[in-house]
N, C-alpha and C positions, 0 to 999 in steps of 0.2 A: 610920609610913608605909613601905610596901614599894615595890618597883619592878616589880611584875608587869605585863607588857605584854600586848597582845592574844594573841600566840602562847602565852604562858605560861597565860593564861586558857583558851585552847582545849585545851591539854594537861591542865589541871586539870579541865576539863569532861569530858574523856574518862575520867579516873579516877573522877569523881563518879558516872558511870553504873554503876560497879562497886560502889557503896556504897549499896545500896537502903535502908538504915536511917539514912542521913545526915539529921539533923534541923535542923542550923544551918550556914549558909554565910555566912562573913564575909570579904569581899574588899574592904571599903571602904578608901579612901585608897591606891589604887594608880594605875597608869597604863593601866587596862584599855581605856579609850575605848569607843566604841559597839560595836565588834566583840567585844571581850572580855566586856562586860556581856551582850550577846546570847548568847554562848556559855554563860555561867554560868546565865542564866535558862533557856535551852533545856535544859540538863542538869538543872536543878532540877525542871523539869516531869516528868522521867522518874524522879525520885527521890521516890517516893510519900510519904515521911515528912518532907519539907522543911517546916519550920514557920517558920523565921527566915531571911530573905534580906537581907543587908546589902551593897548595891552602891553606896553613896553615895561621893561624892568621887572619881569616876573619869572626869571630863571627857567625859560622854556627849554633851551638847548643844553648841551653839555653832557647828556646822559646816554648818548648814542642812539636815541630814538627820534631825534628831531627831524631827520629826513622823511620818515614815514609820517610823522606828526604834521610836518609842513605840507605834505601832499594832502592830508585830510583837511588841514586848515584852508588850503587854497581851494579845495572843492567847496567847502562851506562859504568861503569868501566870494566865490563866483556867484553865489546866490544873493549876495548883498549888493543888489544892482544900484542902489542909491548912495553907496558909500563914496564920500568925498575925501576923507582923510583916514589914514591907517598908520598907527604908530606901533612898530615892532622893535623899537630900539632897545639895546641893552639886554637882549635875551639869549646871548651866547649862541646865536645861530651860526652855522658853518656853511661852506660852499654847497654841500649836498642839500641843505635846507633851502638855499636860493634856487637850485635847480628844481626841486620839488615845487616850490612856490611858482616858478616861471612856467612850468609845464602842467600845473594842476588847475588851470582854469582862471588864473589871475586876469587874463585878457577880458574876461566877462565883466570886470569892474570898470566899465567904460567911463563912468562918471568920476573915477578916482582922480583927485587933483594933487594930493599930498601923500607921499609915502616916506616914512622915516625908518631907516634901517641902521642908523648910526650906532656905534659902539657894540657891534657884534663881532664875530670871528670870521669874517668873510675876506677872502683873498681875491686877487684879480680874476682867477678862474670862476669864482662864484659870481662876481659882478658880470662877467661875460655871459653867464647863463641867463641873467635877468634883463640884459640890455635890449634884446630883440623884442620880448613881450612889452617892455616899457615903452619902446619907441612906437608901438602900435596903439598905445594908450594916449591919445592926443590931448586929453584934458590935463594930464600931469604938467605941473609947472616946475 
């Protein structure tokens, strides 16, 4: 575990934009919070080669803003057309965050093969929101 905070994530995102061939971004288990994860995902959408994005365990949810934030993240993720794996585990995401992710353009990630959402705060209703878009994503295993 590192101690990268939102400001550090924003600085890293600025460097990422200068690395067009960057294919894997692993910043899991930090202190990025919502602001930091948004910065990393926003930068990843401008890095055309990004295939693996690991932003789990960064305390994204739990502050009441994650529904809106997940909608923003989904919109940015929809631009990551080469994304193969996405790890959002352990971020305290709730049912509303799942709905926002499912309706926010996640289907555009047609190359996505692995999605990790483990150890969040999602109930059956949240899973129901995301099952239809996930079924449309044929590459998922």
